[in-house]
PABA-917952 format. One record per atom (N, C-alpha, C, O): residue in three letters; z, x, y. Coordinates in pm, whole numbers, padded with zeros to 5 digits, always signed. Last residue first. Layout:
ALAZXY
...
END
This chain:
SER+11369+08224+04979
SER+11484+08147+05030
SER+11444+08053+05141
SER+11528+07981+05194
SER+11172+08387+04894
SER+11180+08257+04829
SER+11296+08173+04881
SER+11319+08063+04832
SER+11194+08622+05031
SER+11070+08547+05049
SER+11076+08409+04981
SER+10992+08324+05009
TRP+11444+08714+04943
TRP+11424+08681+05084
TRP+11302+08591+05100
TRP+11305+08494+05177
ALA+11394+08758+04672
ALA+11498+08663+04710
ALA+11481+08619+04855
ALA+11501+08502+04887
TYR+11195+08956+04697
TYR+11163+08829+04633
TYR+11266+08723+04672
TYR+11229+08609+04702
ALA+11324+09174+04811
ALA+11226+09102+04891
ALA+11192+08966+04830
ALA+11164+08871+04903
ASP+11585+09323+04802
ASP+11540+09216+04714
ASP+11445+09126+04794
ASP+11482+09016+04837
TRP+11568+09660+04847
TRP+11564+09533+04918
TRP+11510+09429+04823
TRP+11400+09444+04770
TYR+11749+09955+04804
TYR+11671+09849+04740
TYR+11681+09723+04825
TYR+11789+09685+04868
GLY+11718+10272+04979
GLY+11786+10159+04918
GLY+11689+10057+04862
GLY+11567+10070+04871
ASP+11551+10363+05284
ASP+11620+10395+05160
ASP+11678+10267+05104
ASP+11685+10165+05172
HIS+11226+10296+05431
HIS+11372+10283+05422
HIS+11423+10330+05286
HIS+11348+10336+05188
ARG+10977+10235+05669
ARG+11020+10320+05558
ARG+11173+10313+05553
ARG+11240+10323+05655
VAL+10803+09948+05763
VAL+10925+10027+05779
VAL+10953+10106+05652
VAL+10951+10052+05541
CYS+10562+09785+05946
CYS+10585+09864+05825
CYS+10702+09958+05849
CYS+10702+10038+05943
GLY+10677+09487+06120
GLY+10603+09612+06105
GLY+10640+09684+05977
GLY+10736+09649+05908
GLY+10786+09238+06151
GLY+10874+09352+06168
GLY+10804+09486+06156
GLY+10866+09590+06179
ASP+10658+08965+06309
ASP+10621+09074+06217
ASP+10706+09197+06248
ASP+10698+09253+06357
ALA+10645+08634+06335
ALA+10735+08744+06369
ALA+10710+08852+06264
ALA+10737+08832+06146
VAL+10426+08388+06451
VAL+10448+08494+06354
VAL+10544+08596+06414
VAL+10528+08639+06529
VAL+10333+08056+06479
VAL+10423+08159+06530
VAL+10444+08260+06419
VAL+10477+08224+06306
LEU+10082+07850+06548
LEU+10120+07944+06444
LEU+10203+08052+06511
LEU+10151+08131+06590
GLY+10067+07497+06626
GLY+10067+07638+06659
GLY+10100+07721+06536
GLY+10141+07668+06433
GLU+09884+07198+06662
GLU+09969+07283+06578
GLU+09956+07428+06625
GLU+09847+07474+06660
GLY+09703+07047+06800
GLY+09844+07031+06833
GLY+09938+07114+06749
GLY+10060+07103+06762
ALA+09471+07027+06537
ALA+09499+07002+06678
ALA+09648+06981+06700
ALA+09712+06905+06626
ARG+09530+07274+06277
ARG+09485+07144+06326
ARG+09527+07125+06471
ARG+09611+07200+06521
ARG+09615+07530+06226
ARG+09500+07479+06151
ARG+09448+07345+06201
ARG+09335+07306+06170
GLY+09709+07677+06544
GLY+09724+07652+06401
GLY+09598+07595+06340
GLY+09488+07608+06394
PRO+09675+07939+06787
PRO+09643+07803+06738
PRO+09662+07793+06587
PRO+09634+07887+06512
SER+09968+08153+06823
SER+09824+08130+06820
SER+09798+07988+06770
SER+09889+07923+06718
LEU+10204+08372+06923
LEU+10177+08229+06914
LEU+10026+08214+06924
LEU+09965+08258+07021
SER+10401+08647+06801
SER+10276+08587+06850
SER+10280+08435+06836
SER+10348+08379+06750
LEU+10575+08956+06806
LEU+10578+08810+06807
LEU+10445+08758+06858
LEU+10384+08817+06947
ALA+10703+09234+06648
ALA+10583+09177+06710
ALA+10586+09026+06694
ALA+10599+08974+06583
VAL+11000+09398+06711
VAL+10938+09290+06633
VAL+10819+09236+06711
VAL+10833+09197+06826
GLY+11154+09579+06848
GLY+11028+09626+06791
GLY+10958+09523+06704
GLY+10866+09557+06630
HIS+11367+09476+06976
HIS+11394+09535+06845
HIS+11267+09587+06778
HIS+11271+09634+06664
ASP+11269+09353+07203
ASP+11352+09472+07220
ASP+11386+09542+07090
ASP+11429+09658+07092
ASP+10934+09247+07100
ASP+11068+09229+07156
ASP+11145+09361+07162
ASP+11092+09467+07130
THR+10605+09224+07201
THR+10696+09296+07114
THR+10834+09288+07178
THR+10850+09318+07296
THR+10353+08964+07197
THR+10448+09053+07264
THR+10525+09130+07157
THR+10512+09103+07037
HIS+10074+08746+07255
HIS+10146+08842+07172
HIS+10243+08921+07258
HIS+10219+08942+07377
ILE+09890+08436+07238
ILE+09967+08537+07311
ILE+10049+08621+07213
ILE+10087+08575+07106
ALA+09577+08271+07258
ALA+09684+08322+07172
ALA+09758+08428+07254
ALA+09695+08501+07331
PRO+09408+07976+07387
PRO+09460+08113+07394
PRO+09562+08143+07285
PRO+09624+08053+07228
LEU+09122+07801+07255
LEU+09262+07802+07298
LEU+09312+07946+07300
LEU+09264+08030+07224
GLY+08882+07817+07141
GLY+08883+07779+07281
GLY+09024+07772+07338
GLY+09042+07740+07455
THR+08868+07914+06885
THR+08913+07776+06902
THR+08900+07726+07045
THR+08906+07606+07070
ALA+08637+08106+06696
ALA+08713+08088+06820
ALA+08746+07941+06838
ALA+08663+07853+06811
LYS+08674+08117+06335
LYS+08596+08093+06457
LYS+08689+08075+06577
LYS+08804+08035+06562
GLY+08802+08126+06095
GLY+08780+08253+06163
GLY+08701+08240+06292
GLY+08664+08340+06352
SER+08877+07906+05946
SER+08734+07932+05962
SER+08705+08070+06023
SER+08596+08124+06005
VAL+09164+07938+05941
VAL+09086+07904+05821
VAL+08940+07947+05836
VAL+08886+08017+05750
PRO+09271+07999+06190
PRO+09314+08078+06075
PRO+09235+08050+05947
PRO+09240+08130+05853
ASP+09071+08033+06474
ASP+09112+07940+06370
ASP+09149+08019+06245
ASP+09068+08098+06197
ILE+09190+08228+06739
ILE+09097+08219+06626
ILE+09153+08123+06522
ILE+09271+08130+06488
GLY+09210+08249+07094
GLY+09265+08206+06966
GLY+09156+08191+06861
GLY+09045+08148+06891
ALA+09166+08532+07298
ALA+09109+08406+07247
ALA+09170+08374+07111
ALA+09181+08461+07024
GLU+09474+08661+07435
GLU+09338+08675+07381
GLU+09290+08538+07335
GLU+09366+08441+07334
LYS+09721+08835+07614
LYS+09656+08708+07585
LYS+09516+08737+07533
LYS+09448+08827+07582
THR+10041+08993+07606
THR+09896+09000+07608
THR+09839+08865+07563
THR+09901+08792+07485
VAL+10326+09083+07780
VAL+10259+08976+07707
VAL+10109+08994+07720
VAL+10056+09010+07830
LYS+10604+09287+07774
LYS+10462+09281+07808
LYS+10396+09175+07718
LYS+10410+09178+07596
TRP+10922+09168+07864
TRP+10831+09206+07756
TRP+10687+09192+07805
TRP+10653+09093+07870
GLY+11116+09074+08033
GLY+11064+09208+08057
GLY+10969+09257+07949
GLY+10938+09376+07944
ARG+11189+08818+08018
ARG+11271+08913+07940
ARG+11223+09057+07957
ARG+11282+09151+07902
GLU+10985+08698+08153
GLU+11116+08703+08218
GLU+11211+08799+08145
GLU+11302+08854+08207
SER+10789+08706+07951
SER+10775+08791+08071
SER+10907+08806+08144
SER+10939+08914+08194
TRP+10886+08509+07778
TRP+10877+08648+07732
TRP+10866+08743+07851
TRP+10927+08850+07851
ARG+10864+08284+07950
ARG+10994+08325+07893
ARG+10990+08472+07850
ARG+11080+08549+07882
ARG+10588+08273+08002
ARG+10683+08289+08111
ARG+10818+08341+08059
ARG+10878+08431+08118
ARG+10495+08228+07741
ARG+10452+08347+07814
ARG+10548+08377+07929
ARG+10586+08492+07951
LEU+10607+07980+07694
LEU+10652+08094+07615
LEU+10613+08225+07684
LEU+10690+08321+07684
ASN+10469+07820+07881
ASN+10616+07829+07884
ASN+10666+07953+07809
ASN+10757+08022+07856
ALA+10201+07857+07797
ALA+10243+07891+07934
ALA+10394+07911+07942
ALA+10442+08007+08002
VAL+10212+07759+07532
VAL+10171+07898+07558
VAL+10220+07942+07696
VAL+10275+08051+07710
ALA+10281+07492+07584
ALA+10372+07578+07507
ALA+10340+07725+07529
ALA+10431+07807+07544
ALA+10051+07407+07716
ALA+10179+07406+07788
ALA+10280+07496+07717
ALA+10356+07567+07782
ARG+09866+07430+07503
ARG+09849+07513+07624
ARG+09979+07520+07706
ARG+10014+07625+07758
TYR+09971+07230+07332
TYR+09967+07370+07289
TYR+09956+07462+07410
TYR+10027+07562+07419
GLY+09928+07003+07486
GLY+10064+07040+07449
GLY+10073+07185+07405
GLY+10170+07255+07435
ALA+09650+07008+07492
ALA+09725+07016+07618
ALA+09869+07058+07591
ALA+09926+07139+07665
ALA+09582+06972+07223
ALA+09551+07099+07288
ALA+09628+07116+07418
ALA+09669+07228+07451
GLY+09831+06728+07157
GLY+09723+06812+07107
GLY+09706+06943+07180
GLY+09802+07018+07198
ASN+10063+06589+07236
ASN+09945+06589+07323
ASN+09839+06692+07284
ASN+09765+06739+07370
ASP+10324+06795+07100
ASP+10272+06665+07143
ASP+10149+06686+07232
ASP+10136+06790+07295
PHE+10294+07036+06849
PHE+10308+07009+06991
PHE+10250+06872+07021
PHE+10141+06838+06975
ASP+10459+07189+06568
ASP+10367+07091+06624
ASP+10398+07068+06771
ASP+10513+07079+06813
PRO+10480+07518+06421
PRO+10535+07409+06502
PRO+10425+07316+06555
PRO+10313+07360+06582
ALA+10480+07690+06163
ALA+10373+07607+06219
ALA+10432+07490+06298
ALA+10435+07377+06250
TRP+10565+08037+06105
TRP+10601+07898+06122
TRP+10483+07822+06182
TRP+10396+07883+06244
SER+10632+08337+05920
SER+10544+08252+05999
SER+10590+08106+05995
SER+10646+08059+05896
VAL+10746+08673+05903
VAL+10774+08531+05883
VAL+10681+08451+05971
VAL+10652+08491+06084
SER+10774+08987+05746
SER+10700+08902+05837
SER+10728+08755+05801
SER+10733+08719+05684
PRO+10853+09320+05669
PRO+10900+09182+05677
PRO+10824+09103+05783
PRO+10810+09149+05897
GLN+10725+09546+05483
GLN+10685+09489+05612
GLN+10731+09344+05618
GLN+10657+09254+05577
ASP+10833+09855+05334
ASP+10823+09709+05335
ASP+10787+09663+05475
ASP+10816+09732+05573
ARG+10866+10130+05129
ARG+10800+10077+05249
ARG+10789+09927+05233
ARG+10742+09877+05131
ARG+11125+10358+05018
ARG+11040+10241+05001
ARG+10975+10205+05135
ARG+11023+10245+05241
THR+11231+10649+04860
THR+11195+10585+04986
THR+11098+10470+04956
THR+11003+10485+04879
ASP+11278+10802+04638
ASP+11375+10696+04667
ASP+11349+10626+04801
ASP+11433+10551+04849
ASP+11074+10994+04637
ASP+11077+10892+04530
ASP+11171+10776+04562
ASP+11147+10664+04517
ARG+10946+11031+04972
ARG+11031+11074+04860
ARG+11032+10960+04757
ARG+10996+10847+04787
ASP+10604+11004+05087
ASP+10742+10956+05075
ASP+10814+11018+04956
ASP+10753+11053+04855
VAL+10341+11084+05071
VAL+10430+11161+05157
VAL+10576+11119+05144
VAL+10665+11194+05187
GLY+10113+10984+04936
GLY+10224+11042+04862
GLY+10320+11124+04946
GLY+10374+11224+04898
LEU+09910+10847+05059
LEU+09898+10992+05052
LEU+10014+11060+04983
LEU+10015+11183+04970
ASP+09975+10577+05061
ASP+09853+10620+04992
ASP+09846+10771+04970
ASP+09783+10818+04875
ASP+10213+10391+05078
ASP+10213+10537+05085
ASP+10095+10590+05005
ASP+10112+10642+04894
VAL+10149+10099+05277
VAL+10164+10167+05148
VAL+10157+10318+05170
VAL+10101+10365+05269
CYS+10065+09892+05459
CYS+10203+09942+05450
CYS+10228+10002+05312
CYS+10318+09960+05241
SER+09825+09769+05460
SER+09838+09887+05546
SER+09977+09949+05539
SER+10003+10048+05606
ALA+09864+09549+05304
ALA+09779+09655+05250
ALA+09790+09782+05333
ALA+09767+09892+05282
SER+10204+09454+05309
SER+10073+09451+05371
SER+09994+09565+05311
SER+10050+09667+05272
ASP+10493+09249+05241
ASP+10409+09368+05229
ASP+10273+09344+05293
ASP+10235+09232+05326
THR+10635+09018+05264
THR+10709+09143+05258
THR+10623+09267+05253
THR+10674+09379+05259
SER+10665+08701+05423
SER+10584+08802+05356
SER+10657+08935+05363
SER+10732+08960+05457
ARG+10744+08362+05413
ARG+10788+08498+05442
ARG+10702+08593+05361
ARG+10670+08567+05244
GLY+10617+08054+05559
GLY+10651+08149+05454
GLY+10697+08282+05507
GLY+10691+08311+05627
LEU+10633+07837+05732
LEU+10521+07847+05639
LEU+10553+07943+05526
LEU+10521+07916+05410
ILE+10870+07616+05868
ILE+10842+07749+05815
ILE+10724+07743+05717
ILE+10717+07655+05632
VAL+10959+07384+05981
VAL+10818+07419+06003
VAL+10781+07558+05949
VAL+10675+07611+05981
SER+11227+07348+05929
SER+11137+07238+05894
SER+10990+07274+05910
SER+10903+07202+05859
ASP+11360+07573+06017
ASP+11363+07544+05874
ASP+11262+07436+05834
ASP+11217+07432+05720
PRO+11325+07562+06301
PRO+11257+07664+06220
PRO+11253+07632+06071
PRO+11153+07661+06005
ASP+11251+07278+06474
ASP+11353+07333+06385
ASP+11285+07434+06294
ASP+11196+07398+06217
SER+11099+07312+06800
SER+11097+07276+06657
SER+11214+07339+06584
SER+11269+07440+06628
GLY+11070+07397+07066
GLY+11114+07261+07038
GLY+11111+07218+06893
GLY+11120+07099+06864
LEU+11028+07655+07141
LEU+10911+07567+07144
LEU+10943+07423+07102
LEU+10855+07337+07102
PHE+11275+07763+07086
PHE+11235+07749+07226
PHE+11117+07653+07238
PHE+11107+07578+07335
LEU+11255+07771+06805
LEU+11352+07681+06869
LEU+11315+07657+07015
LEU+11323+07544+07064
VAL+11059+07971+06781
VAL+11030+07836+06733
VAL+11126+07735+06795
VAL+11084+07625+06833
THR+11203+08191+06888
THR+11078+08147+06949
THR+11046+08003+06909
THR+11011+07921+06994
ASP+11415+08211+06708
ASP+11443+08188+06850
ASP+11319+08135+06921
ASP+11328+08044+07004
GLU+11272+08273+06475
GLU+11345+08147+06483
GLU+11377+08111+06628
GLU+11367+07994+06667
GLY+11176+08531+06544
GLY+11084+08419+06520
GLY+11152+08284+06532
GLY+11097+08192+06592
ALA+11418+08668+06565
ALA+11324+08666+06678
ALA+11226+08550+06663
ALA+11197+08480+06760
ALA+11529+08637+06308
ALA+11595+08577+06424
ALA+11501+08567+06544
ALA+11504+08468+06617
GLN+11354+08791+06149
GLN+11366+08647+06126
GLN+11426+08578+06249
GLN+11378+08473+06290
THR+11402+09044+06267
THR+11267+08988+06258
THR+11274+08837+06243
THR+11207+08764+06316
ASP+11676+09084+06227
ASP+11623+09078+06364
ASP+11485+09013+06366
ASP+11453+08935+06456
ARG+11679+09099+05945
ARG+11749+08988+06013
ARG+11698+08972+06156
ARG+11677+08859+06202
VAL+11532+09337+05919
VAL+11483+09214+05856
VAL+11547+09093+05923
VAL+11479+08996+05956
HIS+11708+09511+06050
HIS+11574+09488+06106
HIS+11512+09361+06046
HIS+11445+09286+06117
GLU+11920+09509+05871
GLU+11942+09458+06007
GLU+11808+09427+06073
GLU+11795+09328+06144
LEU+11795+09634+05658
LEU+11836+09495+05642
LEU+11866+09430+05778
LEU+11840+09311+05798
PHE+11764+09892+05773
PHE+11647+09813+05736
PHE+11684+09665+05725
PHE+11612+09579+05777
GLN+12028+09976+05803
GLN+11941+09964+05921
GLN+11820+09877+05891
GLN+11779+09797+05975
ALA+12108+09978+05532
ALA+12174+09889+05627
ALA+12089+09869+05752
ALA+12079+09757+05802
GLU+11941+10179+05427
GLU+11930+10042+05375
GLU+11992+09943+05474
GLU+11935+09837+05499
SER+11810+10379+05698
SER+11905+10353+05590
SER+11885+10210+05542
SER+11820+10129+05609
ARG+11468+10472+05757
ARG+11592+10402+05793
ARG+11682+10389+05671
ARG+11637+10388+05557
ILE+11274+10741+05836
ILE+11327+10666+05722
ILE+11459+10604+05764
ILE+11552+10676+05802
PRO+11021+10735+06094
PRO+11151+10773+06038
PRO+11189+10687+05918
PRO+11141+10574+05902
GLY+10663+10737+06012
GLY+10780+10722+06097
GLY+10909+10756+06025
GLY+10908+10802+05911
GLY+10448+10795+05845
GLY+10495+10658+05855
GLY+10620+10639+05937
GLY+10679+10531+05933
ALA+10286+11014+05797
ALA+10415+11008+05728
ALA+10476+10870+05739
ALA+10551+10829+05649
VAL+10080+10966+05974
VAL+10053+10960+05831
VAL+10182+10944+05754
VAL+10188+10870+05656
ALA+10216+11011+06217
ALA+10161+10879+06189
ALA+10133+10862+06040
ALA+10160+10755+05984
SER+10274+11283+06193
SER+10384+11188+06204
SER+10336+11047+06171
SER+10407+10971+06104
CYS+10016+11388+06194
CYS+10100+11405+06075
CYS+10215+11306+06076
CYS+10251+11252+05972
GLY+09936+11320+06457
GLY+09865+11267+06341
GLY+09948+11276+06215
GLY+09951+11182+06136
THR+10115+11474+06610
THR+10114+11328+06622
THR+10048+11266+06500
THR+10099+11168+06446
VAL+10033+11731+06529
VAL+10171+11687+06506
VAL+10179+11535+06511
VAL+10243+11474+06426
SER+09765+11729+06620
SER+09796+11750+06478
SER+09935+11701+06444
SER+09955+11636+06341
GLY+09798+11696+06897
GLY+09725+11595+06818
GLY+09755+11607+06671
GLY+09768+11506+06602
VAL+09928+11935+06958
VAL+09996+11808+06981
VAL+09930+11698+06899
VAL+09999+11615+06839
LEU+09720+12116+06889
LEU+09850+12124+06824
LEU+09925+11992+06837
LEU+09980+11942+06739
LEU+09517+12034+07066
LEU+09492+12033+06923
LEU+09624+12035+06846
LEU+09638+11962+06748
PHE+09637+12084+07313
PHE+09601+11947+07276
PHE+09578+11934+07126
PHE+09616+11834+07066
VAL+09657+12363+07306
VAL+09780+12283+07307
VAL+09750+12140+07265
VAL+09827+12080+07191
MET+09389+12433+07318
MET+09465+12466+07199
MET+09592+12383+07190
MET+09631+12338+07082
END
């Protein structure tokens, strides 16, 4: 009976989408998301402004399908992606994965590794992809890019419920 009650409470919390952050807390999380990705790209030897692919603000999984949010509560998912290049093709990419994995591990972050998937064809590339979550809850990843020697770095802030207005268009077009 206790397991059923705990499971019901956990399930309801998941459906609700977590705590509602203030506008200031949310904007700080957006900045943390971008900064985490930029730090990763800089570590890999690229200028974040020169290899940015884009900023995204929403996801199909980040919506209030069940109507649990108040009218003044919004849901947004800040995410930024970059495509840094590595010298020496696949060997350069593998070296970048090893170095980044070591750096993230030294920070005490759990790093997971999986087979890399080509972002266009959806087929396995034979190269690894790594993922972690930083101290601010930002999901970071490095996976193979669209061509040899290119990586794909993504900083995903996750779906966040917040008060206030966020000019996502201005952020995504800057």
